[in-house]
C-alpha positions as CSV (number, residue, x, y, z in Angstrom):
1,X,18.7,-42.0,11.3
2,X,21.7,-39.8,12.3
3,X,21.4,-37.8,9.2
4,X,17.9,-36.9,10.1
5,X,18.9,-35.8,13.6
6,X,21.8,-33.7,12.2
7,X,19.5,-32.2,9.6
8,X,17.0,-31.2,12.3
9,X,19.7,-29.8,14.5
10,X,21.2,-27.8,11.7
11,X,17.7,-26.5,10.7
12,X,17.0,-25.6,14.4
13,X,20.3,-23.7,14.6
14,X,19.6,-21.8,11.4
15,X,16.1,-21.0,12.6
16,X,17.5,-19.6,15.9
17,X,19.9,-17.3,13.9
18,X,17.0,-16.1,11.8
19,X,14.8,-15.4,14.8
20,X,17.6,-13.5,16.5
21,X,17.7,-11.1,13.6
22,X,14.0,-10.6,13.8
23,X,13.6,-10.1,17.5
24,X,11.2,-11.7,19.9
25,X,7.5,-11.4,19.3
26,X,6.9,-10.8,23.0
27,X,6.1,-7.1,23.4
28,X,8.4,-5.2,25.6
29,X,7.2,-2.1,27.4
30,X,10.0,0.5,27.7
31,X,9.9,4.0,29.0
32,X,10.2,6.9,26.6
33,X,13.7,7.4,25.3
34,X,13.1,10.7,23.6
35,X,16.5,12.4,23.6
36,X,16.9,16.0,24.9
37,X,17.0,18.4,21.9
38,X,20.7,19.2,22.3
39,X,21.5,15.4,22.0
40,X,19.6,14.8,18.8
41,X,21.4,14.3,15.5
42,X,20.0,15.2,12.1
43,X,18.4,12.2,10.5
44,X,20.2,11.2,7.3
45,X,18.5,12.3,4.0
46,X,17.4,9.7,1.6
47,X,15.7,9.4,-1.8
48,X,13.7,6.1,-2.3
49,X,10.8,5.0,-4.5
50,X,7.3,4.4,-3.2
51,X,4.9,1.8,-4.5
52,X,3.8,4.2,-7.3
53,X,7.4,4.8,-8.4
54,X,7.5,8.4,-7.0
55,X,10.8,9.5,-5.3
56,X,10.3,10.3,-1.6
57,X,12.8,12.2,0.4
58,X,12.9,12.6,4.2
59,X,13.2,16.3,3.7
60,X,9.7,16.2,2.1
61,X,8.4,15.7,5.7
62,X,10.2,18.6,7.4
63,X,7.9,20.2,9.9
64,X,6.2,16.8,10.7
65,X,7.0,14.2,13.3
66,X,8.0,11.1,11.4
67,X,8.0,7.4,12.5
68,X,10.5,5.8,10.1
69,X,10.1,2.1,10.3
70,X,12.5,-0.5,8.8
71,X,10.6,-3.7,8.4
72,X,10.0,-6.8,6.2
73,X,7.0,-8.9,5.3
74,X,8.5,-12.0,6.8
75,X,9.3,-10.4,10.2
76,X,6.8,-11.6,12.9
77,X,7.3,-8.6,15.2
78,X,7.0,-6.2,12.3
79,X,3.5,-7.7,11.6
80,X,2.6,-6.9,15.2
81,X,3.6,-3.2,14.7
82,X,1.9,-2.6,11.4
83,X,-1.7,-2.3,12.8
84,X,-0.3,0.1,15.5
85,X,1.3,2.2,12.8
86,X,-1.9,2.3,10.7
87,X,-3.7,3.5,13.8
88,X,-1.0,6.1,14.6
89,X,-1.1,7.5,11.0
90,X,-4.9,7.7,11.1
91,X,-5.2,9.3,14.5
92,X,-2.3,11.9,14.1
93,X,-1.9,12.7,10.4
94,X,-3.9,16.0,10.9
95,X,-1.6,17.0,13.7
96,X,1.6,16.9,11.5
97,X,2.6,13.2,11.9
98,X,3.5,10.6,9.3
99,X,4.7,7.0,9.2
100,X,7.1,6.0,6.6
101,X,7.7,2.3,6.2
102,X,11.0,1.2,4.6
103,X,10.7,-2.4,3.4
104,X,13.9,-4.4,3.5
105,X,12.4,-7.3,1.6
106,X,15.0,-8.6,-0.9
107,X,12.1,-9.8,-3.2
108,X,11.0,-6.2,-3.6
109,X,7.6,-5.0,-4.6
110,X,6.6,-8.5,-5.7
111,X,6.1,-9.4,-2.0
112,X,5.5,-5.9,-0.6
113,X,2.6,-4.8,-2.8
114,X,0.4,-7.7,-1.9
115,X,1.2,-7.3,1.8
116,X,0.3,-3.6,1.7
117,X,-3.0,-4.4,0.0
118,X,-3.9,-7.3,2.3
119,X,-3.1,-5.3,5.5
120,X,-4.7,-2.1,4.2
121,X,-1.6,-0.1,5.0
122,X,-2.5,3.6,5.0
123,X,1.0,5.1,5.3
124,X,3.8,5.7,2.7
125,X,5.9,2.6,2.1
126,X,9.3,2.7,0.3
127,X,11.7,0.0,-0.8
128,X,14.9,0.1,1.1
129,X,18.4,-1.1,0.3
130,X,21.7,-1.6,2.0
131,X,22.7,2.0,1.4
132,X,19.8,3.4,3.6
133,X,20.4,0.7,6.2
134,X,24.0,1.9,6.4
135,X,22.9,5.6,6.6
136,X,20.8,4.7,9.7
137,X,23.6,3.0,11.5
138,X,23.7,-0.4,9.8
139,X,20.2,-1.6,10.6
140,X,21.0,-5.1,11.9
141,X,17.6,-6.3,13.1
142,X,14.0,-5.8,12.2
143,X,12.0,-4.0,13.2
144,X,14.2,-1.0,13.7
145,X,12.3,2.3,14.1
146,X,13.3,6.0,14.4
147,X,11.1,8.8,15.7
148,X,12.2,12.0,13.9
149,X,11.1,15.4,15.3
150,X,9.7,18.3,13.3
151,X,13.2,19.7,12.7
152,X,14.4,16.5,11.1
153,X,16.4,15.2,14.1
154,X,16.4,11.7,15.5
155,X,14.5,11.9,18.8
156,X,14.5,8.2,19.6
157,X,15.4,4.8,18.1
158,X,14.1,1.4,18.9
159,X,15.4,-2.0,17.8
160,X,13.0,-4.9,18.1
161,X,9.5,-5.0,19.3
162,X,8.6,-2.5,22.1
163,X,5.3,-1.6,23.7
164,X,2.7,0.2,21.7
165,X,2.3,2.7,24.6
166,X,6.0,3.7,24.4
167,X,5.4,4.8,20.8
168,X,2.2,6.5,21.7
169,X,3.8,8.5,24.5
170,X,6.9,9.4,22.4
171,X,4.7,10.5,19.4
172,X,2.6,12.7,21.7
173,X,5.6,14.2,23.3
174,X,7.1,15.1,19.9
175,X,3.7,16.4,18.6
176,X,3.4,18.6,21.6
177,X,6.7,20.4,20.9
178,X,7.1,23.3,18.5
179,X,9.8,23.2,15.8
180,X,13.0,24.3,17.5
181,X,12.0,22.6,20.7
182,X,9.3,24.8,22.4
183,X,6.2,23.2,23.9
184,X,2.7,24.0,22.6
185,X,0.7,25.5,25.4
186,X,-2.6,24.0,24.1
187,X,-1.4,20.4,24.3
188,X,-0.1,18.9,27.6
189,X,2.8,16.5,27.0
190,X,2.1,12.9,27.9
191,X,4.2,11.7,30.8
192,X,7.0,9.4,29.6
193,X,6.6,5.8,30.6
194,X,2.8,6.1,31.1
195,X,0.7,3.2,29.9
């Protein structure tokens, strides 16, 4: 009887640790955290393979606003974000926007390919490793997402699940800016923190 209790307590403790790494599934709404242009650092370059074996570099996306998402198929909060990112890609791809998913699944394409097919993912997905995680500050929890401006600089970073509207507002703010930081007169920026 005591072994059963200890086994359950150990399993519960292990589950708590795993859930802490994959943050709460409750959506948090946070205000825009787009950094001022002078405070943005250049996003680290990488070369990773996509589902078709093609090498993809971040520099291939220069001139576009990029949502770089570190995720995994087993991560509950990541599964909440995937439909948002599919929607963002569809709605904004013609405006110079792209989502790049970086799967951190240790099982590799064996689990990622079926997930992409089942969820009808419409954005580029790459297979990540510890090297890219270190390049981006030692990605410690999933999801971890970076919004990169048209000049290849990290404009905002989010760890854990945040509100969909936060991403929408930040994407619109970055799409409204010209490369080098100027605003586009034809598109009014979305107020930060708006829902």
